[in-house]
MMTF fields as JSON, N, C-alpha, C and O atoms, coordinates in Angstrom:
{
  "mmtfVersion": "1.0.0",
  "mmtfProducer": "UNKNOWN",
  "numBonds": 499,
  "numAtoms": 500,
  "numGroups": 125,
  "numChains": 1,
  "numModels": 1,
  "chainsPerModel": [1],
  "groupsPerChain": [125],
  "chainIdList": ["A"],
  "bondAtomList": [4, 2, 8, 6, 12, 10, 16, 14, 20, 18, 24, 22, 28, 26, 32, 30, 36, 34, 40, 38, 44, 42, 48, 46, 52, 50, 56, 54, 60, 58, 64, 62, 68, 66, 72, 70, 76, 74, 80, 78, 84, 82, 88, 86, 92, 90, 96, 94, 100, 98, 104, 102, 108, 106, 112, 110, 116, 114, 120, 118, 124, 122, 128, 126, 132, 130, 136, 134, 140, 138, 144, 142, 148, 146, 152, 150, 156, 154, 160, 158, 164, 162, 168, 166, 172, 170, 176, 174, 180, 178, 184, 182, 188, 186, 192, 190, 196, 194, 200, 198, 204, 202, 208, 206, 212, 210, 216, 214, 220, 218, 224, 222, 228, 226, 232, 230, 236, 234, 240, 238, 244, 242, 248, 246, 252, 250, 256, 254, 260, 258, 264, 262, 268, 266, 272, 270, 276, 274, 280, 278, 284, 282, 288, 286, 292, 290, 296, 294, 300, 298, 304, 302, 308, 306, 312, 310, 316, 314, 320, 318, 324, 322, 328, 326, 332, 330, 336, 334, 340, 338, 344, 342, 348, 346, 352, 350, 356, 354, 360, 358, 364, 362, 368, 366, 372, 370, 376, 374, 380, 378, 384, 382, 388, 386, 392, 390, 396, 394, 400, 398, 404, 402, 408, 406, 412, 410, 416, 414, 420, 418, 424, 422, 428, 426, 432, 430, 436, 434, 440, 438, 444, 442, 448, 446, 452, 450, 456, 454, 460, 458, 464, 462, 468, 466, 472, 470, 476, 474, 480, 478, 484, 482, 488, 486, 492, 490, 496, 494],
  "bondOrderList": [1, 1, 1, 1, 1, 1, 1, 1, 1, 1, 1, 1, 1, 1, 1, 1, 1, 1, 1, 1, 1, 1, 1, 1, 1, 1, 1, 1, 1, 1, 1, 1, 1, 1, 1, 1, 1, 1, 1, 1, 1, 1, 1, 1, 1, 1, 1, 1, 1, 1, 1, 1, 1, 1, 1, 1, 1, 1, 1, 1, 1, 1, 1, 1, 1, 1, 1, 1, 1, 1, 1, 1, 1, 1, 1, 1, 1, 1, 1, 1, 1, 1, 1, 1, 1, 1, 1, 1, 1, 1, 1, 1, 1, 1, 1, 1, 1, 1, 1, 1, 1, 1, 1, 1, 1, 1, 1, 1, 1, 1, 1, 1, 1, 1, 1, 1, 1, 1, 1, 1, 1, 1, 1, 1],
  "groupList": [{"groupName": "MET", "atomNameList": ["N", "CA", "C", "O"], "elementList": ["N", "C", "C", "O"], "formalChargeList": [0, 0, 0, 0], "bondAtomList": [1, 0, 2, 1, 3, 2], "bondOrderList": [1, 1, 2], "singleLetterCode": "M", "chemCompType": "L-PEPTIDE LINKING"}, {"groupName": "LYS", "atomNameList": ["N", "CA", "C", "O"], "elementList": ["N", "C", "C", "O"], "formalChargeList": [0, 0, 0, 0], "bondAtomList": [1, 0, 2, 1, 3, 2], "bondOrderList": [1, 1, 2], "singleLetterCode": "K", "chemCompType": "L-PEPTIDE LINKING"}, {"groupName": "LEU", "atomNameList": ["N", "CA", "C", "O"], "elementList": ["N", "C", "C", "O"], "formalChargeList": [0, 0, 0, 0], "bondAtomList": [1, 0, 2, 1, 3, 2], "bondOrderList": [1, 1, 2], "singleLetterCode": "L", "chemCompType": "L-PEPTIDE LINKING"}, {"groupName": "TYR", "atomNameList": ["N", "CA", "C", "O"], "elementList": ["N", "C", "C", "O"], "formalChargeList": [0, 0, 0, 0], "bondAtomList": [1, 0, 2, 1, 3, 2], "bondOrderList": [1, 1, 2], "singleLetterCode": "Y", "chemCompType": "L-PEPTIDE LINKING"}, {"groupName": "ILE", "atomNameList": ["N", "CA", "C", "O"], "elementList": ["N", "C", "C", "O"], "formalChargeList": [0, 0, 0, 0], "bondAtomList": [1, 0, 2, 1, 3, 2], "bondOrderList": [1, 1, 2], "singleLetterCode": "I", "chemCompType": "L-PEPTIDE LINKING"}, {"groupName": "PRO", "atomNameList": ["N", "CA", "C", "O"], "elementList": ["N", "C", "C", "O"], "formalChargeList": [0, 0, 0, 0], "bondAtomList": [1, 0, 2, 1, 3, 2], "bondOrderList": [1, 1, 2], "singleLetterCode": "P", "chemCompType": "L-PEPTIDE LINKING"}, {"groupName": "ALA", "atomNameList": ["N", "CA", "C", "O"], "elementList": ["N", "C", "C", "O"], "formalChargeList": [0, 0, 0, 0], "bondAtomList": [1, 0, 2, 1, 3, 2], "bondOrderList": [1, 1, 2], "singleLetterCode": "A", "chemCompType": "L-PEPTIDE LINKING"}, {"groupName": "PHE", "atomNameList": ["N", "CA", "C", "O"], "elementList": ["N", "C", "C", "O"], "formalChargeList": [0, 0, 0, 0], "bondAtomList": [1, 0, 2, 1, 3, 2], "bondOrderList": [1, 1, 2], "singleLetterCode": "F", "chemCompType": "L-PEPTIDE LINKING"}, {"groupName": "SER", "atomNameList": ["N", "CA", "C", "O"], "elementList": ["N", "C", "C", "O"], "formalChargeList": [0, 0, 0, 0], "bondAtomList": [1, 0, 2, 1, 3, 2], "bondOrderList": [1, 1, 2], "singleLetterCode": "S", "chemCompType": "L-PEPTIDE LINKING"}, {"groupName": "CYS", "atomNameList": ["N", "CA", "C", "O"], "elementList": ["N", "C", "C", "O"], "formalChargeList": [0, 0, 0, 0], "bondAtomList": [1, 0, 2, 1, 3, 2], "bondOrderList": [1, 1, 2], "singleLetterCode": "C", "chemCompType": "L-PEPTIDE LINKING"}, {"groupName": "GLY", "atomNameList": ["N", "CA", "C", "O"], "elementList": ["N", "C", "C", "O"], "formalChargeList": [0, 0, 0, 0], "bondAtomList": [1, 0, 2, 1, 3, 2], "bondOrderList": [1, 1, 2], "singleLetterCode": "G", "chemCompType": "PEPTIDE LINKING"}, {"groupName": "GLN", "atomNameList": ["N", "CA", "C", "O"], "elementList": ["N", "C", "C", "O"], "formalChargeList": [0, 0, 0, 0], "bondAtomList": [1, 0, 2, 1, 3, 2], "bondOrderList": [1, 1, 2], "singleLetterCode": "Q", "chemCompType": "L-PEPTIDE LINKING"}, {"groupName": "GLU", "atomNameList": ["N", "CA", "C", "O"], "elementList": ["N", "C", "C", "O"], "formalChargeList": [0, 0, 0, 0], "bondAtomList": [1, 0, 2, 1, 3, 2], "bondOrderList": [1, 1, 2], "singleLetterCode": "E", "chemCompType": "L-PEPTIDE LINKING"}, {"groupName": "VAL", "atomNameList": ["N", "CA", "C", "O"], "elementList": ["N", "C", "C", "O"], "formalChargeList": [0, 0, 0, 0], "bondAtomList": [1, 0, 2, 1, 3, 2], "bondOrderList": [1, 1, 2], "singleLetterCode": "V", "chemCompType": "L-PEPTIDE LINKING"}, {"groupName": "ASP", "atomNameList": ["N", "CA", "C", "O"], "elementList": ["N", "C", "C", "O"], "formalChargeList": [0, 0, 0, 0], "bondAtomList": [1, 0, 2, 1, 3, 2], "bondOrderList": [1, 1, 2], "singleLetterCode": "D", "chemCompType": "L-PEPTIDE LINKING"}, {"groupName": "ASN", "atomNameList": ["N", "CA", "C", "O"], "elementList": ["N", "C", "C", "O"], "formalChargeList": [0, 0, 0, 0], "bondAtomList": [1, 0, 2, 1, 3, 2], "bondOrderList": [1, 1, 2], "singleLetterCode": "N", "chemCompType": "L-PEPTIDE LINKING"}, {"groupName": "ARG", "atomNameList": ["N", "CA", "C", "O"], "elementList": ["N", "C", "C", "O"], "formalChargeList": [0, 0, 0, 0], "bondAtomList": [1, 0, 2, 1, 3, 2], "bondOrderList": [1, 1, 2], "singleLetterCode": "R", "chemCompType": "L-PEPTIDE LINKING"}, {"groupName": "THR", "atomNameList": ["N", "CA", "C", "O"], "elementList": ["N", "C", "C", "O"], "formalChargeList": [0, 0, 0, 0], "bondAtomList": [1, 0, 2, 1, 3, 2], "bondOrderList": [1, 1, 2], "singleLetterCode": "T", "chemCompType": "L-PEPTIDE LINKING"}],
  "groupTypeList": [0, 1, 2, 3, 4, 5, 2, 2, 6, 6, 6, 5, 2, 0, 7, 2, 8, 6, 9, 10, 11, 8, 12, 5, 12, 13, 13, 10, 10, 5, 6, 14, 5, 2, 1, 14, 11, 2, 6, 15, 6, 8, 6, 13, 1, 2, 5, 5, 8, 13, 1, 15, 8, 16, 17, 3, 16, 9, 1, 14, 15, 8, 2, 4, 7, 13, 14, 7, 2, 8, 14, 14, 17, 17, 6, 15, 2, 16, 2, 12, 1, 15, 10, 6, 5, 17, 1, 2, 13, 6, 6, 12, 6, 10, 1, 5, 3, 17, 6, 12, 10, 7, 12, 13, 14, 10, 8, 10, 5, 17, 4, 15, 6, 17, 13, 5, 10, 1, 8, 6, 11, 8, 9, 1, 6],
  "groupIdList": [1, 2, 3, 4, 5, 6, 7, 8, 9, 10, 11, 12, 13, 14, 15, 16, 17, 18, 19, 20, 21, 22, 23, 24, 25, 26, 27, 28, 29, 30, 31, 32, 33, 34, 35, 36, 37, 38, 39, 40, 41, 42, 43, 44, 45, 46, 47, 48, 49, 50, 51, 52, 53, 54, 55, 56, 57, 58, 59, 60, 61, 62, 63, 64, 65, 66, 67, 68, 69, 70, 71, 72, 73, 74, 75, 76, 77, 78, 79, 80, 81, 82, 83, 84, 85, 86, 87, 88, 89, 90, 91, 92, 93, 94, 95, 96, 97, 98, 99, 100, 101, 102, 103, 104, 105, 106, 107, 108, 109, 110, 111, 112, 113, 114, 115, 116, 117, 118, 119, 120, 121, 122, 123, 124, 125],
  "secStructList": [7, 6, 6, 6, 6, 6, 2, 2, 2, 2, 2, 2, 2, 2, 2, 2, 2, 6, 1, 7, 7, 1, 1, 7, 7, 7, 7, 1, 1, 1, 7, 7, 1, 1, 2, 2, 2, 2, 2, 2, 1, 7, 7, 7, 7, 7, 7, 7, 7, 3, 3, 3, 3, 3, 3, 3, 7, 7, 6, 6, 1, 7, 7, 3, 3, 3, 3, 3, 3, 1, 1, 1, 1, 3, 3, 3, 3, 3, 1, 1, 6, 6, 7, 7, 7, 3, 3, 3, 3, 7, 1, 1, 1, 1, 1, 7, 3, 3, 3, 6, 6, 3, 3, 3, 5, 7, 1, 1, 1, 3, 3, 3, 3, 7, 7, 6, 6, 1, 7, 7, 3, 3, 3, 3, 7],
  "xCoordList": [249.944, 248.717, 247.923, 246.751, 248.743, 247.585, 247.394, 246.859, 247.65, 247.82, 246.665, 246.321, 245.814, 245.235, 243.613, 242.591, 243.772, 242.372, 241.841, 240.631, 242.04, 241.852, 241.079, 239.88, 241.856, 241.737, 240.243, 239.23, 240.574, 239.091, 237.638, 236.492, 238.275, 237.053, 236.581, 235.431, 237.711, 237.226, 236.453, 235.307, 236.627, 235.618, 234.668, 234.197, 233.705, 232.324, 231.833, 230.652, 232.364, 232.313, 231.964, 231.093, 233.178, 233.373, 231.802, 231.295, 231.549, 230.196, 229.177, 228.036, 229.237, 227.889, 227.824, 226.785, 229.253, 229.593, 228.614, 227.601, 228.9, 228.409, 227.443, 227.517, 226.326, 224.85, 224.383, 225.135, 223.269, 222.73, 222.008, 220.9, 222.717, 221.714, 221.275, 220.547, 221.501, 221.099, 219.426, 218.634, 219.161, 217.628, 216.993, 217.505, 216.038, 214.688, 214.619, 214.861, 214.218, 213.864, 212.267, 211.591, 211.996, 210.446, 209.905, 210.262, 208.827, 207.699, 206.668, 206.225, 206.376, 205.189, 204.384, 203.177, 205.851, 205.873, 205.444, 205.66, 204.982, 204.95, 203.473, 202.815, 203.291, 201.718, 200.528, 200.814, 199.734, 198.725, 198.235, 197.742, 198.415, 198.216, 196.633, 196.451, 195.561, 194.218, 193.832, 192.869, 194.529, 194.338, 193.387, 192.502, 193.581, 192.376, 191.568, 190.579, 191.282, 189.926, 189.169, 188.032, 189.728, 188.794, 188.152, 187.059, 188.977, 188.401, 187.471, 186.554, 187.501, 186.283, 185.204, 184.454, 185.181, 184.045, 183.376, 183.609, 182.279, 180.444, 180.206, 180.866, 179.67, 179.308, 178.661, 177.768, 178.983, 178.513, 176.875, 176.533, 176.321, 175.041, 175.112, 175.589, 174.31, 174.665, 173.295, 172.241, 173.498, 171.953, 171.196, 171.566, 169.453, 169.003, 168.844, 168.675, 168.888, 168.807, 167.228, 166.19, 167.266, 165.985, 164.96, 165.074, 164.236, 163.2, 162.508, 162.848, 161.517, 160.613, 160.524, 160.37, 160.699, 160.397, 159.128, 158.908, 157.97, 157.032, 156.863, 157.47, 155.857, 155.347, 153.944, 153.348, 153.332, 151.893, 150.952, 151.191, 149.852, 149.513, 147.959, 146.85, 148.123, 146.895, 145.643, 145.299, 145.251, 143.127, 143.399, 142.855, 144.208, 144.307, 145.006, 145.533, 145.448, 146.591, 147.815, 148.34, 148.478, 149.75, 149.916, 149.093, 151.946, 152.39, 153.131, 153.604, 153.444, 154.366, 155.507, 155.227, 156.526, 157.618, 158.3, 158.608, 158.395, 158.243, 159.067, 158.692, 160.16, 161.127, 160.921, 160.918, 160.795, 160.362, 161.7, 162.468, 162.147, 163.297, 163.493, 162.529, 164.481, 164.585, 164.166, 163.561, 164.784, 164.406, 162.253, 161.636, 161.783, 160.538, 160.033, 159.149, 160.511, 160.239, 161.111, 161.317, 161.348, 161.966, 161.376, 161.22, 161.101, 160.372, 161.148, 161.102, 161.636, 161.715, 160.752, 160.465, 160.43, 159.091, 159.539, 159.702, 159.717, 159.954, 158.798, 158.125, 158.505, 156.953, 157.72, 157.019, 158.653, 159.214, 160.248, 161.354, 160.173, 161.113, 162.712, 163.37, 162.9, 164.667, 164.914, 165.801, 163.785, 163.838, 164.29, 164.525, 164.55, 165.304, 164.217, 163.022, 164.606, 163.943, 163.772, 164.769, 162.348, 162.061, 161.986, 161.086, 162.938, 162.358, 161.503, 161.511, 160.921, 159.886, 159.931, 160.613, 159.553, 160.047, 158.295, 157.276, 158.352, 157.254, 157.696, 158.899, 156.999, 156.96, 157.75, 158.925, 157.338, 157.081, 156.97, 156.999, 156.84, 156.594, 155.325, 154.878, 154.335, 153.278, 152.518, 151.817, 152.884, 152.3, 152.427, 153.144, 151.902, 152.052, 153.631, 154.033, 154.567, 155.711, 155.214, 154.419, 155.88, 155.608, 157.076, 158.193, 156.716, 157.501, 157.373, 156.527, 157.614, 157.009, 156.12, 156.714, 154.42, 153.677, 153.635, 152.599, 154.291, 154.091, 153.498, 153.801, 152.485, 152.398, 151.934, 150.909, 152.93, 152.345, 151.552, 152.432, 150.591, 150.004, 149.592, 148.472, 150.886, 150.865, 152.034, 152.826, 151.982, 153.464, 153.114, 154.028, 151.724, 151.468, 151.037, 151.365, 150.369, 149.66, 148.709, 148.257, 148.236, 147.488, 148.197, 148.896, 148.236, 148.678, 147.475, 146.729, 147.536, 146.613, 148.191, 149.245, 147.662, 149.655, 148.845, 147.752, 149.58, 149.201, 150.516, 151.277, 150.872, 151.945, 151.504, 150.369, 152.311, 152.4, 151.057, 151.113, 149.948, 149.565, 147.863, 147.01, 148.11, 147.126, 146.778, 147.651, 145.52, 144.658, 144.855, 144.996, 144.844, 145.158, 144.451, 143.326, 144.639, 144.342, 144.724, 145.922, 144.045, 144.14, 145.265, 145.296, 145.924, 147.184, 147.531, 147.749, 147.568, 147.767, 148.869, 149.393, 149.348, 150.867, 150.662, 151.619],
  "yCoordList": [203.776, 202.749, 204.299, 204.673, 204.725, 205.95, 207.114, 208.138, 207.081, 208.154, 207.676, 208.572, 206.34, 205.859, 206.362, 206.682, 206.309, 206.192, 207.455, 207.239, 208.711, 209.902, 209.469, 209.248, 209.432, 209.182, 208.634, 209.095, 207.341, 206.495, 207.031, 206.598, 208.33, 209.093, 210.185, 210.625, 210.631, 212.378, 211.216, 211.62, 210.336, 209.759, 209.854, 210.668, 209.403, 208.994, 210.823, 211.117, 211.426, 213.024, 213.78, 214.63, 213.075, 213.791, 213.49, 214.309, 212.204, 211.804, 212.35, 212.078, 212.768, 213.249, 214.519, 215.069, 215.205, 216.967, 216.767, 217.464, 215.868, 216.348, 215.489, 214.956, 215.217, 215.172, 216.558, 217.531, 216.631, 217.928, 218.204, 217.717, 219.205, 220.333, 221.386, 222.237, 221.542, 222.82, 222.448, 223.377, 221.559, 221.34, 220.448, 219.645, 220.876, 220.053, 219.022, 218.873, 217.961, 216.34, 216.907, 217.77, 216.114, 216.153, 214.606, 213.454, 215.178, 214.012, 214.275, 215.293, 212.753, 212.682, 212.552, 212.607, 212.292, 212.175, 213.599, 214.745, 213.34, 214.894, 215.232, 214.634, 216.273, 217.13, 216.323, 215.344, 216.644, 216.131, 216.885, 217.996, 215.978, 216.28, 216.695, 217.16, 216.543, 216.35, 217.827, 218.537, 218.041, 219.159, 220.057, 220.236, 220.84, 221.826, 221.207, 221.511, 220.415, 219.523, 219.016, 219.066, 218.828, 217.845, 219.362, 219.446, 220.232, 221.824, 222.324, 222.904, 222.191, 222.519, 221.796, 222.318, 220.163, 219.076, 219.715, 220.475, 219.012, 219.774, 218.742, 217.726, 218.729, 217.613, 216.759, 216.854, 215.449, 214.222, 213.87, 213.871, 213.67, 213.367, 211.64, 210.764, 211.727, 209.746, 209.214, 209.837, 207.847, 207.542, 207.003, 205.834, 207.284, 207.23, 205.864, 204.826, 205.875, 205.124, 204.359, 204.919, 203.082, 202.728, 203.007, 202.51, 203.727, 204.652, 203.449, 203.162, 202.587, 201.593, 200.487, 200.576, 199.4, 198.543, 197.882, 197.931, 196.989, 196.842, 195.43, 195.346, 194.41, 193.287, 193.748, 194.402, 193.225, 193.569, 192.243, 191.593, 192.141, 191.081, 191.184, 191.345, 191.083, 191.575, 190.894, 189.78, 191.668, 191.186, 189.333, 188.333, 189.38, 187.613, 186.971, 186.07, 187.202, 186.795, 186.388, 185.539, 187.488, 187.532, 187.994, 188.243, 188.187, 189.041, 190.002, 189.354, 191.238, 191.849, 192.589, 192.68, 192.988, 193.467, 194.619, 194.45, 195.767, 196.822, 197.664, 197.845, 198.086, 199.122, 200.554, 200.748, 201.27, 203.286, 203.698, 203.156, 204.567, 204.912, 206.369, 206.776, 207.102, 208.299, 209.76, 210.773, 209.411, 210.717, 210.817, 211.557, 209.853, 209.627, 209.738, 210.541, 209.112, 209.324, 207.398, 207.341, 206.719, 205.681, 204.609, 204.866, 203.336, 202.521, 200.942, 200.629, 200.364, 198.909, 197.696, 197.455, 197.103, 196.131, 194.624, 194.3, 193.859, 192.508, 191.743, 191.839, 190.645, 189.871, 188.535, 187.931, 188.343, 187.304, 187.437, 187.67, 187.33, 187.839, 188.265, 189.303, 186.838, 187.276, 188.134, 188.963, 187.617, 188.54, 189.494, 190.398, 189.383, 190.45, 191.776, 191.62, 192.868, 194.003, 194.69, 194.791, 195.557, 196.481, 198.092, 198.726, 198.432, 199.866, 200.696, 200.706, 201.241, 202.309, 203.801, 204.117, 204.594, 205.833, 206.489, 205.933, 207.763, 208.854, 210.235, 210.378, 210.992, 211.88, 212.734, 213.03, 213.012, 213.583, 212.959, 211.749, 213.23, 212.83, 212.66, 213.483, 211.634, 211.679, 210.704, 209.706, 211.3, 210.551, 209.17, 208.551, 208.645, 206.881, 206.41, 207.13, 205.474, 204.662, 203.711, 202.798, 204.08, 203.482, 202.934, 203.422, 201.829, 201.064, 200.493, 199.771, 199.929, 199.259, 198.211, 197.181, 198.196, 197.114, 197.367, 196.882, 197.838, 198.285, 199.483, 200.539, 199.459, 200.569, 200.67, 200.205, 201.343, 201.381, 202.233, 203.077, 202.919, 203.981, 204.009, 203.594, 204.802, 204.876, 204.359, 203.856, 204.708, 204.495, 203.901, 203.35, 203.887, 203.735, 201.88, 201.019, 201.789, 200.313, 199.858, 198.73, 200.587, 200.051, 200.607, 201.582, 200.31, 200.903, 199.985, 199.078, 200.353, 199.647, 199.251, 199.855, 198.103, 197.81, 197.132, 196.595, 197.233, 196.464, 196.285, 197.23, 194.689, 194.048, 193.261, 192.787, 193.127, 192.476, 191.232, 190.463, 191.281, 190.225, 189.896, 189.01, 191.171, 191.393, 192.52, 193.387, 192.857, 194.247, 195.027, 194.614, 196.112, 196.636, 196.268, 195.821, 196.295, 195.821, 196.18, 196.428, 196.244, 196.499, 195.551, 194.329, 196.352, 195.489, 196.126, 197.33, 195.141, 195.91, 195.522, 194.518, 196.094, 195.386, 194.632, 194.1],
  "zCoordList": [39.826, 40.459, 41.216, 41.16, 41.677, 42.352, 41.299, 41.723, 40.406, 39.442, 38.572, 37.801, 38.414, 37.437, 38.271, 37.665, 39.676, 40.448, 40.099, 40.046, 39.817, 39.632, 38.339, 38.169, 37.716, 36.12, 35.951, 35.424, 36.689, 36.674, 37.347, 37.226, 38.223, 38.926, 37.899, 37.886, 36.926, 36.211, 35.132, 34.939, 34.619, 33.362, 33.586, 32.791, 34.459, 33.905, 34.339, 34.157, 34.64, 35.096, 33.836, 33.65, 32.727, 31.998, 30.548, 29.781, 30.718, 29.96, 30.799, 30.425, 31.42, 32.079, 31.704, 31.339, 31.795, 31.441, 29.992, 29.933, 28.892, 27.674, 27.286, 26.179, 28.206, 28.036, 27.287, 27.347, 26.659, 25.824, 26.763, 26.99, 27.538, 29.229, 28.217, 28.728, 27.029, 26.545, 26.101, 25.944, 25.99, 25.337, 26.78, 27.559, 26.69, 27.969, 27.432, 26.234, 28.343, 28.441, 28.061, 28.621, 26.967, 26.286, 27.064, 26.818, 28.162, 28.729, 27.739, 27.206, 27.646, 27.102, 25.81, 25.577, 24.777, 23.512, 22.607, 23.001, 21.695, 20.273, 20.977, 21.828, 20.346, 20.983, 20.07, 19.381, 20.125, 19.683, 18.865, 19.059, 17.362, 16.028, 15.631, 14.506, 16.477, 16.219, 17.156, 16.866, 18.008, 18.792, 18.696, 19.533, 17.355, 16.688, 16.288, 16.955, 15.525, 15.105, 16.924, 17.392, 17.15, 18.633, 19.464, 20.025, 19.359, 19.997, 19.321, 19.903, 17.677, 17.441, 16.719, 15.894, 17.214, 16.748, 17.773, 18.713, 17.146, 17.969, 18.852, 18.639, 19.508, 20.709, 20.449, 19.606, 21.236, 20.942, 21.664, 22.846, 20.785, 21.338, 21.345, 20.623, 22.663, 22.977, 22.914, 23.044, 22.675, 22.292, 22.777, 22.886, 23.526, 24.067, 24.82, 24.179, 25.885, 26.936, 27.15, 26.798, 27.744, 27.984, 29.477, 30.598, 29.088, 30.34, 30.879, 32.027, 30.261, 30.742, 29.518, 28.3, 30.45, 29.626, 30.299, 31.509, 28.964, 29.851, 28.656, 27.589, 29.218, 28.894, 28.779, 29.634, 27.301, 27.395, 26.693, 25.676, 27.628, 27.205, 26.111, 26.62, 24.908, 23.771, 24.052, 24.447, 23.802, 23.397, 22.768, 23.236, 21.832, 21.213, 21.723, 21.071, 23.631, 24.17, 24.246, 24.966, 22.942, 22.642, 23.807, 24.689, 23.743, 24.699, 23.85, 22.916, 23.75, 23.233, 24.326, 25.522, 23.895, 25.152, 24.034, 22.854, 24.841, 23.967, 25.112, 26.271, 24.567, 25.659, 24.961, 23.745, 25.704, 25.676, 25.628, 26.422, 24.842, 25.459, 26.111, 26.757, 26.035, 27.246, 26.077, 26.426, 24.446, 23.822, 23.501, 22.735, 24.364, 24.117, 22.195, 21.895, 21.395, 20.328, 19.978, 18.765, 20.33, 19.778, 20.97, 22.164, 20.269, 21.039, 20.323, 19.133, 21.132, 20.177, 20.912, 22.084, 19.688, 19.924, 19.733, 18.557, 20.483, 20.275, 20.558, 21.585, 19.188, 19.506, 20.574, 21.386, 20.467, 21.694, 22.665, 22.178, 24.247, 24.988, 24.394, 24.322, 24.028, 23.961, 22.213, 22.014, 21.016, 19.784, 19.623, 20.425, 18.109, 17.332, 17.788, 17.536, 18.355, 18.348, 17.396, 16.68, 16.877, 15.772, 16.083, 16.634, 15.672, 16.405, 15.494, 14.263, 16.148, 16.092, 16.215, 17.19, 15.714, 15.485, 15.764, 15.354, 16.548, 16.594, 15.749, 15.527, 15.394, 14.455, 15.759, 15.546, 16.676, 17.929, 19.027, 18.805, 20.26, 21.57, 21.321, 20.523, 21.847, 22.17, 21.058, 21.227, 20.021, 18.577, 18.405, 19.192, 17.588, 17.751, 17.337, 16.423, 17.726, 17.247, 16.293, 16.517, 14.972, 13.705, 13.035, 13.206, 12.266, 11.349, 10.71, 11.238, 9.364, 8.436, 8.927, 9.247, 9.122, 9.234, 11.057, 11.511, 11.852, 13.057, 13.519, 12.964, 14.702, 15.233, 17.047, 17.545, 17.69, 18.675, 19.271, 19.1, 19.9, 20.386, 21.392, 21.693, 22.6, 23.954, 24.028, 23.23, 25.842, 26.323, 27.539, 28.151, 28.14, 29.725, 29.731, 28.916, 30.731, 31.425, 30.433, 30.633, 29.235, 28.465, 27.054, 27.335, 25.694, 24.553, 23.322, 23.689, 22.31, 21.494, 20.241, 20.045, 19.717, 18.913, 17.901, 18.079, 16.718, 15.288, 14.706, 14.497, 14.359, 13.994, 12.819, 12.762, 11.96, 10.639, 11.008, 11.968, 10.033, 9.889, 10.815, 10.854, 11.403, 12.81, 12.799, 12.754, 12.833, 13.423, 14.635, 15.787, 14.234, 15.666, 17.134, 16.909, 18.055, 18.971, 20.555, 20.691, 21.609, 22.76, 23.789, 23.938, 24.254, 25.051, 26.452, 26.583, 27.574, 29.044, 29.486, 29.003, 30.303, 30.959, 32.32, 32.881]
}
């Protein structure tokens, strides 16, 4: 019986010594396969944020809702408060925002707006 006790204690030590000590443990998984592509990728351009939202009352007593974006060349126009927006784009900052049948000239408290089926009219915030 006394002979078996040292053998039982030595058995786990033999198994531990047989572990692969020559190779380091890998933590975190394999290397990123897209590392080189990501390092050479161009910078990401974020979409413009809303710079100013205004509700305008026009000469014909109708309301239009315009969100002017931070790039100063894009605006979203809605004919109803929760309606679908129409994206208007200006050729450059300071020029009228246009889309098919729509035009908004200005971005301050007074604008000139044209919507399909109506002539151009002055609108105030």
